[in-house]
C-alpha positions in Angstrom: 0.0 0.0 0.0 1.5 3.3 -1.1 1.0 6.1 1.5 1.4 9.8 1.3 3.7 11.2 3.9 3.4 12.6 6.5 0.6 10.3 7.8 -1.0 9.5 11.2 -1.7 6.2 12.9 -4.9 6.2 15.0 -6.6 3.9 17.4 -8.4 2.5 14.3 -5.2 1.0 12.9 -5.8 -2.8 12.6 -3.3 -5.6 12.2 -4.6 -8.2 9.8 -2.0 -11.1 9.5 1.1 -9.4 8.3 -0.8 -6.5 6.7 -1.5 -3.1 8.1 -4.9 -1.6 7.3 -5.2 2.2 7.8 -8.4 4.2 8.4 -8.5 6.6 5.4 -9.5 9.7 7.5 -6.7 9.0 10.0 -4.1 9.0 7.1 -4.9 12.5 6.2 -2.8 15.4 7.6 -4.7 17.1 10.3 -4.1 20.3 12.1 -5.8 21.6 15.2 -6.0 25.4 15.2 -7.4 27.5 18.1 -8.6 31.1 17.3 -9.0 33.3 20.3 -10.9 36.7 20.5 -11.3 39.7 22.7 -13.9 42.3 21.9 -15.5 45.5 23.2 -12.9 46.0 25.9 -13.7 49.7 25.9 -10.4 50.5 27.7 -11.4 48.2 30.6 -7.8 47.0 31.0 -7.7 46.7 34.7 -10.0 44.5 36.7 -11.1 47.6 38.5 -14.3 49.6 39.0 -13.3 53.3 39.0 -16.8 54.4 40.0 -16.6 52.3 43.2 -12.8 52.5 43.7 -12.5 48.8 44.1 -11.1 45.7 42.4 -13.7 44.1 40.1 -13.1 40.5 39.2 -15.9 40.4 36.7 -14.2 42.7 34.1 -10.9 43.6 32.6 -8.3 42.5 30.0 -6.0 41.8 33.0 -8.3 38.8 33.7 -9.0 37.9 30.1 -5.2 37.8 29.5 -4.9 34.9 31.9 -7.6 33.0 29.9 -5.7 33.7 26.7 -2.5 32.3 28.1 -4.2 29.2 29.5 -5.9 28.6 26.2 -2.7 28.9 24.3 -0.9 26.6 26.7 -3.4 23.8 25.9 -3.3 24.2 22.1 -0.6 23.3 19.7 -1.5 26.1 17.3 -3.3 29.3 18.2 -3.8 32.9 17.1 -5.4 35.9 18.9 -7.6 38.6 17.4 -9.3 41.7 18.8 -12.6 42.8 17.4 -12.5 46.5 18.3 -14.1 49.2 20.5 -11.0 49.7 22.5 -10.4 53.4 22.9 -13.6 54.6 24.6 -16.0 53.5 27.3 -14.2 53.5 30.6 -12.7 56.2 32.9 -9.2 55.2 31.7 -10.3 55.9 28.1 -11.6 59.3 29.1 -8.4 60.0 31.1 -6.2 59.3 28.1 -8.4 61.3 25.7 -8.4 64.2 28.1 -4.6 64.3 28.4 -3.9 63.3 24.8 -1.0 61.1 23.6 2.3 62.8 23.4 4.8 61.9 20.7 6.5 58.6 21.6 3.8 57.7 24.1 1.7 54.5 23.8 -2.0 54.3 24.6 -2.4 52.0 27.7 -4.7 49.6 25.7 -1.7 48.9 23.5 0.8 48.8 26.4 -1.4 45.9 27.7 -2.3 44.2 24.4 1.3 44.3 23.1 2.1 41.8 26.0 -0.2 39.2 24.4 0.9 38.8 20.8 -2.2 39.6 18.9 -2.2 38.5 15.2 -4.5 41.3 14.1 -7.0 43.9 15.4 -10.2 45.2 13.8 -11.6 48.8 14.1 -14.8 49.3 16.1 -17.2 52.1 15.9 -16.1 53.7 19.2 -12.5 54.0 17.8 -13.8 57.1 16.0 -15.3 58.9 19.1 -12.3 61.1 19.7 -11.5 62.0 16.1 -9.2 60.6 13.4 -6.1 62.3 14.7 -6.4 60.7 18.1 -7.2 57.3 16.4 -4.0 57.6 14.3 -1.9 58.5 17.3 -3.3 55.6 19.3 -2.9 53.0 16.5 0.8 54.0 16.2 1.4 52.2 19.5 0.0 48.8 18.4 2.7 46.1 17.7 0.2 44.2 15.6 -1.5 45.1 12.3 -5.0 46.5 11.9 -7.7 45.7 9.3 -10.9 47.2 8.2 -12.5 46.6 4.8 -15.4 49.0 4.5 -14.1 52.4 5.5 -12.6 54.6 2.7 -10.8 57.9 2.5 -13.3 60.5 1.3 -11.0 63.6 1.2 -8.4 64.7 -1.3 -5.8 63.3 1.1 -6.1 61.2 4.3 -3.3 59.8 6.5 -0.3 57.8 5.2 -0.8 59.2 1.7 -4.2 57.7 1.3 -6.3 59.4 -1.5 -10.0 59.7 -2.0 -11.4 56.2 -2.7 -8.6 54.3 -1.0 -9.2 52.0 1.9 -8.5 54.0 5.0 -7.1 50.9 6.7 -5.6 47.7 5.3 -8.8 45.9 4.2 -7.6 42.4 4.9 -4.5 40.4 5.6 -3.4 37.0 4.5 -0.8 35.9 7.1 1.4 32.9 6.5 1.3 31.1 9.9 3.4 28.2 11.0 1.3 25.3 12.3 2.2 21.8 13.5 0.1 18.8 12.5 -1.0 15.9 14.7 2.1 13.9 13.6 4.5 16.7 14.6 5.2 18.0 11.1 5.3 21.7 10.4 3.2 23.4 7.7 2.4 27.0 6.6 -1.2 27.9 6.8 -2.3 31.1 5.0 -4.9 32.6 7.4 -7.0 35.4 5.9 -8.4 38.0 8.2 -11.0 40.6 7.2 -12.6 43.2 9.4 -15.7 45.4 9.2 -17.4 48.2 11.2 -21.1 49.4 11.0 -21.6 51.9 8.2 -23.6 53.9 10.8 -20.4 55.4 12.0 -21.1 58.1 9.5 -24.2 59.1 11.5 -22.9 58.4 15.0 -19.7 60.3 14.6 -20.7 62.7 11.9 -18.8 65.6 13.4 -15.5 63.6 13.3 -15.9 61.9 10.0 -18.0 64.1 7.6 -16.0 65.0 4.5 -13.1 62.8 5.6 -14.2 59.2 5.2 -17.1 57.1 3.9 -18.3 53.7 5.2 -19.8 51.1 2.8 -22.0 48.1 3.4 -20.5 45.3 5.5 -22.3 42.6 3.4 -21.5 43.9 -0.1 -17.9 44.6 0.9 -17.5 41.0 2.1 -19.1 39.7 -1.1 -16.6 41.6 -3.1 -13.4 41.0 -1.1 -13.7 37.4 0.3 -13.4 35.8 -3.2 -10.4 38.1 -3.8 -8.8 36.7 -0.6 -9.4 33.2 -1.8 -7.9 34.0 -5.2 -4.8 35.4 -3.5 -4.2 32.2 -1.6 -6.0 32.4 1.7 -6.4 28.8 3.0 -9.1 29.8 5.6 -10.8 33.1 6.1 -11.7 34.5 9.5 -14.1 37.4 9.5 -13.8 39.8 12.4 -16.9 42.1 12.0 -17.6 44.7 14.7 -21.3 43.9 14.2 -24.0 42.0 15.9 -26.1 39.0 14.7 -28.8 41.0 12.9 -31.8 39.7 11.1 -32.3 36.1 10.0 -35.4 37.1 8.1 -33.8 39.8 6.0 -30.1 39.0 6.0 -29.6 40.7 2.6 -30.0 44.3 3.9 -26.9 46.0 2.6 -27.1 48.8 5.1 -27.5 46.6 8.2 -25.6 47.7 11.4 -25.7 44.1 12.6 -24.8 41.7 9.7 -23.2 38.6 11.2 -26.1 36.3 10.2 -25.8 37.6 6.6 -22.0 37.0 6.7 -22.4 33.4 7.5 -23.9 33.0 4.1 -21.0 34.5 2.2 -19.1 31.7 0.5 -15.5 31.4 1.7 -15.8 32.6 5.2 -14.8 29.9 7.6 -15.4 31.5 11.0 -16.8 34.8 12.4 -15.4 36.3 15.6 -17.8 39.2 16.2 -18.9 41.8 18.8 -20.6 45.2 19.1 -23.8 44.0 20.8 -22.1 43.3 24.1 -23.8 40.0 24.3 -22.6 36.4 24.4 -22.8 33.8 21.6 -23.2 30.9 21.6 -25.9 31.1 24.3 -29.2 29.4 24.9 -31.1 32.6 24.2 -30.3 32.1 20.6 -31.5 28.5 20.4 -34.4 29.5 18.2 -32.3 31.4 15.6 -32.7 29.5 12.3 -30.0 27.0 11.4 -28.1 27.6 14.6 -26.3 24.9 16.7 -25.9 26.4 20.2 -23.9 23.4 21.4 -21.2 23.8 18.8 -21.5 27.5 18.2 -22.5 27.2 14.6 -24.6 29.6 12.6 -25.6 28.3 9.2 -22.8 25.8 9.7 -20.1 28.5 10.4 -18.4 28.7 13.8 -19.2 32.1 15.4 -18.5 33.6 18.7 -19.2 36.9 20.5 -17.4 37.3 23.9 -19.6 39.8 25.8 -17.9 43.0 26.7 -15.3 44.7 29.0 -13.2 41.5 29.0 -15.8 39.4 30.9 -15.4 36.6 28.3 -12.9 35.3 25.8 -14.0 34.0 22.4 -12.6 30.7 21.3 -13.0 28.7 18.0 -11.3 25.3 17.7 -10.8 24.1 14.2 -9.8 20.7 12.9 -8.3 21.2 9.4 -7.3 18.5 6.9 -4.7 18.9 4.1 -6.0 17.1 1.1 -4.5 17.3 -2.4 -2.6 20.4 -1.3 -5.6 22.2 0.0 -6.8 22.8 3.5 -10.4 21.8 4.4 -12.3 22.4 7.6 -13.2 19.0 9.0 -14.8 20.2 12.2 -15.2 23.4 14.3 -16.6 24.3 17.6 -17.0 27.8 19.1 -17.6 28.9 22.7 -17.3 31.9 24.9 -15.2 31.4 28.1 -16.1 33.6 31.1 -13.7 35.1 33.7 -16.2 34.9 36.5 -18.9 32.5 37.6 -21.9 34.6 38.5 -24.0 31.8 40.0 -21.2 30.8 42.4 -20.0 34.4 42.8 -16.5 33.1 42.2 -13.6 34.3 40.1 -12.5 31.8 37.6 -9.1 33.3 36.8 -6.5 35.6 38.5 -5.3 38.8 37.0 -2.2 38.8 34.8 0.6 40.7 36.5 2.2 41.7 33.2 -0.9 43.6 32.2 -1.2 45.2 35.6 2.4 46.4 35.5 2.1 47.6 31.9 -0.7 50.1 32.8 0.2 50.9 36.4 0.9 54.6 35.7 -2.3 55.2 33.7 -4.3 53.3 36.3 -3.2 55.6 39.1 -3.6 58.6 36.7 -7.2 57.5 36.1 -8.0 57.3 39.8 -6.7 60.8 40.3 -8.5 62.1 37.3 -11.8 60.8 38.5 -11.5 62.4 41.9 -11.9 66.0 40.8 -14.9 67.7 42.7 -17.6 69.3 40.6 -20.5 69.9 43.1 -22.7 68.5 45.7 -26.0 66.5 45.6 -28.8 66.5 48.1 -29.9 63.0 47.4 -28.8 59.6 46.2 -28.7 58.8 42.5 -29.1 55.0 42.0 -30.5 53.4 38.9 -31.8 50.3 40.5 -35.4 51.2 39.5 -34.7 53.0 36.3 -36.4 50.4 34.1 -39.7 50.4 36.1 -40.3 54.1 37.1 -39.0 57.6 36.5 -35.6 57.8 37.9 -33.2 60.5 39.3 -30.2 59.2 37.3 -32.1 59.8 34.1 -33.8 63.0 35.3 -30.5 64.8 36.1 -29.2 64.1 32.6 -32.5 65.2 31.0 -32.4 68.5 33.1 -28.8 69.2 32.1 -29.5 68.6 28.4 -32.6 70.8 28.5 -30.8 73.8 30.0 -27.9 73.6 27.6 -30.0 73.3 24.5 -32.5 76.0 25.6 -29.5 78.4 26.2 -28.0 77.7 22.8 -31.1 77.6 20.5 -31.0 80.1 17.6 -33.6 82.9 17.7 -35.7 81.3 14.9 -36.3 78.2 17.1 -36.6 79.9 20.4 -40.4 80.0 20.3 -40.7 76.1 20.3 -41.0 74.1 23.5 -37.8 72.3 24.5 -38.0 68.7 25.7 -35.2 66.4 26.6 -34.7 62.6 25.9 -32.5 60.5 28.2 -32.1 56.8 28.8 -30.7 54.6 31.5 -27.3 53.6 30.3 -26.5 51.5 33.3 -29.4 49.3 34.5 -28.1 45.8 34.8 -27.4 45.4 31.1 -28.9 42.2 29.8 -28.5 40.3 33.1 -26.6 37.5 31.4 -23.2 37.6 33.2 -22.1 38.2 36.8 -20.6 41.6 35.8 -24.0 42.8 34.8 -25.1 42.9 38.4 -22.6 45.7 39.0 -23.8 47.7 36.1 -25.9 50.2 37.9 -25.3 53.9 38.6 -24.5 54.3 42.3 -23.9 58.0 43.1 -24.5 58.8 46.8 -25.5 62.2 48.1 -22.8 64.6 49.1 -19.7 65.6 47.2 -19.8 64.8 43.5 -16.6 64.2 41.4 -15.9 63.8 37.8 -16.2 60.0 38.3 -19.8 60.5 39.3 -20.6 62.4 36.2 -18.9 59.7 34.1 -21.0 57.1 36.0 -24.2 59.1 35.3 -23.3 59.5 31.6 -21.2 56.7 30.3 -20.4 57.8 26.8 -18.6 60.8 25.2 -21.6 61.6 23.0 -22.2 65.1 21.8 -25.3 67.2 22.4 -27.7 67.5 19.5 -31.2 68.9 19.1 -33.9 67.7 16.7 -37.2 69.2 15.7 -40.2 66.8 15.8 -44.0 67.0 15.6 -46.2 65.8 18.4 -47.2 62.7 16.3 -43.5 61.8 15.8 -42.9 62.3 19.5 -45.6 59.8 20.3 -44.0 57.2 18.0 -40.6 57.9 19.5 -42.1 56.9 22.9 -44.0 54.0 21.4 -40.7 52.5 20.3 -39.1 53.2 23.7 -42.1 51.4 25.3 -41.0 48.2 23.5 -38.7 47.7 26.5 -41.7 46.1 28.2 -43.2 42.7 27.5 -46.9 42.6 26.9 -48.7 41.6 30.1 -51.7 39.3 29.9 -54.2 40.7 32.5 -56.0 37.3 32.7 -53.0 35.2 33.6 -51.9 34.5 37.2 -48.6 32.9 36.0 -45.3 34.8 36.5 -44.8 37.4 33.8 -41.5 39.2 33.2 -41.9 42.9 32.8 -38.7 43.7 30.9 -38.0 42.8 27.3 -34.2 42.2 27.2 -34.2 42.2 23.4 -34.7 46.0 23.8 -31.4 47.6 25.0 -31.9 49.8 28.0 -30.1 52.7 26.2 -33.0 52.6 23.8 -35.5 53.1 26.6 -35.8 56.9 26.1 -37.7 58.9 28.7 -38.8 62.2 27.2 -39.0 64.9 29.8 -41.2 67.9 29.4 -44.3 66.0 28.5 -46.4 63.6 30.6 -47.6 60.2 29.5 -48.7 56.7 30.6 -47.7 53.3 29.2 -50.3 50.6 28.8 -48.3 47.3 28.8 -51.4 45.1 28.3 -51.3 46.3 24.7 -48.9 44.9 22.1 -45.9 47.0 21.1 -46.2 49.0 17.9 -42.5 48.7 17.2 -39.8 46.1 17.6 -36.4 46.8 19.2 -35.2 48.3 15.9 -38.2 50.7 15.8 -39.7 48.7 12.9 -43.5 48.6 12.9 -44.8 45.2 13.8 -48.4 46.2 15.0 -49.5 49.2 13.0 -52.7 49.8 15.0 -51.2 49.3 18.4 -50.8 52.1 20.9 -49.2 51.8 24.3 -48.6 55.6 25.0 -51.7 57.1 26.5 -52.6 60.5 28.2 -49.7 62.1 26.3 -49.8 65.8 27.2 -47.8 69.0 27.1 -48.5 72.0 29.4 -47.2 75.4 28.2 -45.7 78.0 30.3 -49.1 79.9 30.5 -50.8 76.7 31.8 -52.5 75.6 28.6 -52.7 71.9 28.2 -52.2 70.3 24.8 -53.4 66.7 24.0 -54.6 64.6 21.1 -54.6 66.1 17.7 -53.6 69.5 19.0 -50.5 68.0 20.4 -49.9 65.9 17.3 -49.7 69.1 15.2 -47.3 70.9 17.5 -43.6 71.2 16.9 -41.0 70.6 19.6 -37.2 70.7 20.0 -35.8 67.6 21.7 -32.4 67.6 23.3 -30.6 64.3 22.8 -27.2 62.9 21.8 -25.6 62.4 18.4 -26.2 58.7 18.3 -29.9 59.1 18.8 -30.3 62.2 16.7 -28.5 61.0 13.6 -29.4 57.3 14.0 -32.8 57.7 12.2 -34.1 54.7 14.1 -36.7 56.5 16.3 -39.5 58.6 14.8 -38.4 62.2 14.7 -34.7 61.4 14.4 -32.3 61.4 11.4 -30.2 64.0 9.7 -33.3 65.8 8.3 -34.6 66.4 11.8 -31.4 67.8 13.2 -31.5 71.6 13.9 -28.5 72.1 16.1 -25.2 70.3 16.8 -23.2 71.4 19.8 -19.5 70.7 20.3 -20.2 70.0 24.0 -20.5 66.4 25.1 -23.6 65.4 27.0 -21.3 64.7 30.0 -19.8 68.2 29.9 -23.4 69.6 29.9 -24.0 67.4 32.9 -20.8 68.6 34.7 -21.7 72.2 33.9 -25.2 71.8 35.3 -24.0 70.2 38.5 -21.5 72.9 39.0 -24.0 75.7 38.2 -26.6 74.3 40.7 -23.9 73.7 43.4 -22.4 77.2 43.2 -18.7 76.8 44.0 -17.6 79.1 46.8 -14.1 79.7 45.4 -12.5 77.9 48.3 -12.9 74.3 47.2 -16.4 74.1 48.6 -20.0 74.7 47.4 -22.7 77.0 48.6 -25.7 74.9 47.3 -26.6 71.4 46.1 -28.1 69.9 43.0 -31.4 68.2 43.8 -31.6 65.0 41.8 -35.4 64.3 42.1 -37.4 62.5 39.4 -40.5 64.4 38.3 -42.4 61.2 37.6 -43.7 62.5 34.3 -44.4 58.9 33.1 -45.9 55.8 34.7 -47.8 52.7 33.8 -51.5 52.5 33.2 -53.1 50.7 36.1 -54.0 47.1 35.2 -57.5 46.2 36.6 -57.9 42.4 36.7 -60.0 39.9 38.6 -56.9 37.6 38.4 -54.1 38.4 40.9 -51.1 39.2 38.6 -47.5 38.1 39.2 -45.5 40.7 37.3 -41.7 40.5 37.9 -38.5 42.5 37.3 -35.0 42.0 38.5 -32.4 44.4 39.9 -29.2 44.4 41.9 -29.2 42.1 44.9 -27.6 44.3 47.6 -28.5 45.9 50.9 -28.1 49.3 49.2 -30.5 48.4 46.4 -33.1 47.0 48.8 -33.0 50.0 51.0 -33.3 52.4 48.0 -36.3 50.5 46.7 -38.1 50.5 50.0 -37.6 54.3 50.3 -38.3 55.2 46.7 -40.8 52.8 45.1 -43.8 54.4 43.5 -45.7 51.1 43.1 -45.8 48.3 45.6 -42.8 46.1 45.2 -42.0 42.8 47.0 -38.7 41.0 46.9 -39.4 37.3 46.2 -35.9 35.9 45.9 -32.5 35.8 44.2 -32.1 34.4 40.7 -29.3 32.1 39.6 -27.5 35.0 37.9 -27.2 36.8 41.2 -30.0 39.4 40.6 -32.8 40.0 43.1 -36.2 39.3 41.7 -39.2 41.6 42.6 -42.9 41.5 42.1 -44.5 44.8 41.1 -48.1 45.6 41.7 -49.6 47.6 38.8 -53.2 47.3 39.9 -53.3 50.9 41.3 -54.9 49.7 44.5 
C-alpha cells in the first residue's frame, strides 16, 4: 500500500495477519487550530471599578489575558484577534483622551495588548469617538496590524498618503502562519483576516468623519473581497466584524448595522469572531435562531463567537483542518465563549495577569486621580436600581442638564418652540446574562460629587444634538421606547417578566417635558429596531404638554405641534426612532452630554471659590411617566430584577412608586421583585 507522507496512525489502525490496514481519515494530515478573541474592551484593561474605587473580578483585560495564556498553553497552534471598541467606554479611556497622547507615548490599551501577541486587530465604531487624529496616534502604539475593509478615504488626502477612494485601513491580511500537525510535522497555513465596522459610524460620529471618510455596506464589501482573498491564496478566512447578529429574516439588507447572520452565508468565510452587541454567543437565548447549533456555536454551519464586553469573556474557536490534495479543508469546528467569572457561584475563575497590571500601572493611578476632581454636591442619592420600572433620578438629572444647555444655545428662529429632553438609563443591569451585569448600575451617593460621578451618570462621550419633531413623531418615539416592556396578559396568574431584554436599556428613552402613561397590556407597535410590527397598536396614553401659561395640549392639537428635543448624536443621527435622522437635526453642539451634565451640577452647586460649594443639586425625578393601572379579577404576578444588595433593597423601600416585593434571588445573582400595577 502506497502512503502519502506525513501520515498518522490512529486507534483505528488494525493488524490483519502481516498486513496493516489504515483508516482513510486518519491517514490525512490534520491540524488543530485555536482562534481566540477579545472584543468590546472599551479600555477596561484593569480588573477595577473606577466608580466604586475597588477591584472588580468580573471585568478587565488583565483577567482575560490569563484565559488567553491558558488557552494557548493547551493548544498546539493558536492565534489571537481583537474585534474593536478599545479606545472609549471607561474612565481610563476618558483620562487618556483628556490628556492626549504625546509623541512617543503609547496608549495604555496597547501597552497591555502588546504583551499578548495579537495576530490582528479590527476597528470598532467607538474608535472614532475622539477623532481621526487621536485614532491615528493611538494605533501607532500597536505592535500588531489592523484591518478594516469598509471604511474609505473621502478627502483629497487622508493619512499615510491615502487618497479619495482608497481604503483608510488595510482591508484584509493573509498571514502565513506556521502550524504543527498531529504527527508533529510543520506546515504553513495562510490565514486570511478581514474586518468590518457598522456603516452607521457616518451618523454616530458625523462631526468627526464628515467630508473625511465614507463607510460602505458590510455585506456587499464582504461579497466583493472574500473571493479576492481566496484567489490570493487564503487557506481559511476568519471574518472579524464589529457587528451583531442581525436579522435572520432579512439577511440581505446591505445597510445593516448588525450583519453577522448575513456574513455566515458569504461563501468562503470559515469563522466569524464578532462583537458590538455586548452579548454572548453561543448562548441558549439564541436557540431558536434558524440554522443555529448552540452546542457547537455554529450559525448556518459557520463557527461564530461573541465574547460579551469589557473583558468578561474570551471567544474561542477550535478548528480541525485537513490537508487534502494540497488544499486545507475544515473537518470540524466548535465555538464557545469562556467567562472570567462564575456569576451563579460568585466566584472568580481566573486571576489577573501581572504583566498587564504592570504595563498600565501609571495610567491606572492617573485615572484614579483624574476621576476624583470635585464638581459639586447632591442633596440625594442617585441610584439606577429602579430606572427600568419608574421615572428615575439618574435619568432626570441628565435630561435636566441637556434641556438647560440646548435652551440656552437655541438660535432665535427656534426659540419659540418648546424644548424637551430625551435621556435613557445607560447602566441598568445590562442584559442580566453575566455576573458583571449585576454591577452595572449607577451608584452615586448624596454629598460631594466628582468627575467620576458624572462619568457614571453619563457613560459615553456623546455630543449634544437637538432635533425638531412633531407631536405625532414624539408619540411614536415613545412607542418604540415602550417596547422595553413585555406585553402583560391581564387574565394570567402565571409569573410574567416585565422587561423585554431584546430591547437595550439605552433605547428606553424617557422624554422629559411631557407627561404620559404606558399601557403594557397592549402589544408593542414597534420592535427593538423601531420597525413597525403592529401598525394599529398604541401603548402611549394620556400624552400631554403643558405650556408656560398653563395651557394643556393633548390629542390632535399636540400631534400638530412642533418641539425641540435635546438628545445625543447617536440618537439624533441614527434615524431609528421617529423624529430622528439628519433631516430632523436643527442644532449640533460641540459639547459632550457629559460636559453639559458637569456644567449643570457645578452651576446648581455654586462653587464658593475655596474648594467648597454653597448649594446642592437636587436629583429628584418628576415622575412624568408611569404605567397605566391594570385592573384584573386575576391576581397578577409581574416581575422584574435588579441588583441584589442591601443598598438596592434600602433604596427600593424608600423610593418605590408602586408596591414592590422582593421574592428571591435568581441564579444569575440578581434580586427578583414582584411589582403591583393594579393601582390599588
